[in-house]
Each structure stands twice: as structure tokens, then as C-alpha cells.
N, C-alpha and C positions, 0 to 999 in steps of 0.2 A: 580573620577566623576567630570566632568567639571562644571563650573558655568552657562553655557548656554546649553539649550536643543538642541539636534541634530534634525534638521528639513529639511535638504536639500533633503534627499532621500525619496521617497514615501514608505509607509509601506505596505507590502503584505506578502504572505506566502514565507518564505525564506529570506525576507529583514530584516536587523537589526532593532531592536526596538529603538525608539528615547530615548536618555539618558536624564533623568530628573536631572537638575543641583541643586546645593546646594541652590541657591537663591529661586528657585521654592519650594523646600521642606520646607525651613524656612518660606516662606510666607504662605504656606498651613497650616503648623502646628501652626503658630502664630494665624491664623484665627480661628482654631478649639480648641486651647488650653484653651481659656477662657470658652467656652461652656463645655468642658470636666471637668474642675475644678468645674464649677457651678453644673453640673449634679452629680459629685461625692460628692460634699458638701451636696446636697439635699438628696442623698441616705444615707449619713452618719450623718444626723441631730441628730440621737439618739446615735451616737458613735463617739466621737471626734478622736479616734484612727484610724478610717477608712478613714479619710480625705486625699485627694490627693493634695499635694502641687504643685504649678506651677513650682517651681524649680526642683522638682523630674521629672516632665514631660519633662522639657527642657533638663535635663541631659540624660534622656532616648532617646530623639530624636537625640541629638548630637551623642550619642554612636551608634544609629542605622545608622545615616548617615555615620559615620566613617566605620562601618562594610560594608555598601553598597559600599563605595569607595574602600575598600580593595578587596572586592569580584569582583568588576568590573575591577580593575587593574590586578588581577590574571587571570580573564577570557580573557582579552586582551592579556596577556602574553601567555596563553595557545593557543589562536586562531592564534597567529603568526606561530605556529608550526603545529597545528592540524585543524584549520579552522572549529571548531565544529558546527558553524551555517550555513555552506555552504552545499547546496545540489543541484546538477545540475538539478534534476527533478523539484525542486521548481522554477527554472529559466525558463525552457522550458515548463512546465505544459503540458505534452504530452496528446494528445487526444487518443481516442480508436484505431485509425489506427496506430498512432505512437507507442503505447504500443504493438500492434500486430507486428510491424516491429522489435521491440526490442526482443520480444519472438522468432520470427523466426530467428533472427541473433544469439541468444544464442544457439538455437537448431541446427544450421547449423555447420557442422564440418569444413566448410570453412569460418566461421564467423570471423569478425574482432577481436574477443576476443582472438584468438590464442590458445584456449584450446582444439582444435580438437573436438572429439565426446564426451568429458567428460560430458557436461551438458545434452546431450541427454541420455546418460547412466544413469545419476542420475535421470532423469525424468522416465525412464523405471523402475528403482528401486522403485520410489515413487508409481508407478502404480502396483507394485507387479509382474513385468515382469522380465524375465532373459534376459538381453541384449546380443545379439550376436555381439562380437567385430568386426567381419568381415562385418556385415551388418550395424552397426551404423557408422563404419568408412567410408562407402560409401553411407550414407543416402542422400536422396534428400529432400529438404525443399522448399515448394512453398507458396507464398502469394497469396491470392485471387484465390484459386484453384477452377476451375469451376466444377460443378456437371454434370453428364451425366448418361444415362441409366434409368432416372426417368422422370416423367411427367414434373416436373419443373426443366428442365435441365440447366436453366440459373442462378441458384443460385451460389454464390461464398463463399467458406469457408475461414475463416481468415488465418489459417495456416494449411498446410497439410504436413505430414512427412511420407516418405516411407522408412522403415528400417527393413524389415522382418515382421513388423507390420504396418498396415495402421492407422496412428494416426492423427486425426483432432482436431483443437482447434477453438471453436467459442467464441470469446471474446466480452462480453457485459458489458460495464461499467455502463452507464446510459440509453443507448438506449434500447427500448423494443424489444423483440423477434418478428420477422416478422411472418406472418401467416404460420403455419406448418413448420417453418424453421428447428428446430431440428428434427422433424419427417422426413422431406425430407433428411436431412443430414445422418441420420441413415439408411434410405432406400438406399441412394447412396452408402454408405460404405459397406452395405450388398451386393449390386449388384457387387461391385468391387472385393469382396473377396469370392463370391459365388462359384466359380469354383476352388478355391485354398485353401490351408490350412492356409493362412494368416489370422491373427486376425485383426479385425477392432475395433477402440476405438475412441469415441468422448468425448473430455473434454469440458464441458459447463462452461466457466469461467465467474464469476460475482463477484462483491465486497462482496456479502453476501452468496454466494453458493446456490442461489435460484434454484428451479426446473424449467425446461422449461414448458411453458403453453401449448405448442402444443401437448403434450403427454397426453393421457388419463391415469388415475391412474394405470390401469392394465399394459398398455404398458410401463409406467415409471418404475414400479416395476420390470417388466421382463428385461428391458434394464439394470437396475442397477444390477440385479441378475446375468446376463450372462456376465457382465463386459464390455458391449459395450458402456455404458454411465457413465461418472463420472462428478458429479456436484462439481466443485471446487470453492472455495472462494479465493479471493485475500488475505484476512486476515489470512487464515489458510494454505490451501494446497499449494498455489503458494508461499506464504512467506516461508513455510518450504522447498520447492524445492530450492528457491533462497539461503536460509541459507546453505543448503547442498552443493550447487554449490560453494558458497563462501568459505566454509570449505575446499573443495578439490582443489580449484583453485590455480594455482602456480603464477599467475601474481598479484602483489600488486595493479596495476592500475585497473584491473578488479575487484579485491576484494573491492576496494573503491567504484567502480561503483555499485556493487551489494549491498553494504551497503547503498548507497544512495537510491537505488530502494526499499529496504526493509523499510527504514525510510519513504519514500514517501508513500508506501502502508499503513503504520501504521497510517498516518495522513490523507491523501487525499482520501483513499478508505474506510473510516469508513461509514458503512450504518447500518440501523436497521436490526437485524438478520432476516433471512427468516422465521424462525419458529414463530417469533412474528407477522410477517405479515399474515401468514397463520392462526394463532390463532385469530387475529382480524377479519379476513374474516369469520371464522367459527362462531365467536360470533355475528357478524352482520347478 
């Protein structure tokens, strides 16, 4: 531990925390040690054996500082090889659109990850589907796919995958659902698959797995029951998918990327659970 605090770099998510030096610690504990001794002496007025000596406190603080110094030295040694505090997502802080770009690239067999259709096959397995290798190998992935065949034909779905199944992902981090948005997407997907045996699925992806507000309760239950709607949480379902992708991935570089993505979700995507919000609404 250095004698001076580190103050050059701004502190933010993913930035190293400033190091508090020995001088600052000694000054801090010197200021409070007298009050601690007085408080302890007051509490022990009826029992001399319970008194806390200033020398004991000083020895304790010296030992604590030494432990902190050893821990920091060990952490720096570890970070030279592992960079445990580094996370690319903390640096770029992706918005909703960039997160959708990442999901689309992972699902694309031509994506920069080099793993072919692996991640799409894992997603199908997460959804309880039996992936057809021939179809997933030649899947088409689109960003901002326009709707058609419905009244509001100018809507755009965040991610659309065609691989024997018509799979759409609507990604909502903190932005609210637009009026009738999920309802329209389900209608569009039904129109696209009406004359074919192809199954259509919409993943409504949010930090807390909340249900879309555009569906009436009966329509929501029906869509969930027939498998056309899946309400996914970043914290649970998406994280599980990423973990499975990392497990099967053969590229160490992509494994590290997926690990960073999972860590980012664990910290930046924490929200109040959807069931708590619904319970509060019911109570009010």
C-alpha cells in the first residue's frame, strides 16, 4: 500500500478504486482512537478487566494495515496475469441498441465470434426446441426487422431470426413498451407463419422479466401457454444462455467476452423483481 492515495483517475464503474495510504489510515485512527478508549473506559467503569488500552488498539491497527498491504500486493500480482477488475462492458457501457447488436451478432452463424451456429443452437435448447442443424447453419439474422401484414406495419423488431422457427427478440432495458408493441409483434409473427408449419416465438427481454403491458391477462396467459411468448430476464434466462454458450465455446477470447457480459449483467442489470412491482400495484 503506498503512502499517498491514488487520485489521478476518475472513479466509476469498472475504474480502480483509489488506494488509501498508510499516512491517511494512521491519521484517521489517531483521531478516533482517543474517543474509542474513552467510550470503552466508560462502558467498563464497573469492570477494570474490560478496559481497552490505547496500545492494544495501536497494535491492532498496525496489524490491520499490514494485512491490507499484503492483500493489495497479492491483488496487484494477480491482476498482472488475470486483470480481475477489468470488464470491457464497464468501459463502453452499452445502451439498449448496442446490447441488441451484441445479441444479434452472437446469434448469427456468420458473426465475428467464429463459433458458427453454436450460440443459436444453445438458445433453441433453452427454449425447449430441437434445433435442426441444417436450418441453424443457414439461419438469417436481422436487426430492426420491419413488421408487415398488420395495421401498424412500420414497427421494427430489435432482432429477428429465421431458422425453421421465426424467432424475434424485443429488448427493453429501461425504456417502456410502446403502445400495443408486443401485441403487434405477436400478430405480425402469426401472420408470417399462418400459412406454414413454422413456429413463431417472441422473447420479451427485460432486466427483471416483467410482462408486457400491451397484452390483456387472458391474451398473456394464452401466448405463454402456446409458447409464442417468453418473458426473459437478463438476470436469469439470458444469463443462463450466456453461461451455456461460454461452456461450449471453443474460443478463449470469446469465453472472456461472455464472462464480462455475464458480470456486467450481474451488476448493471439489477432491478426490482417484476413480482414485487405487481404486488405493490395490487396493494395500492
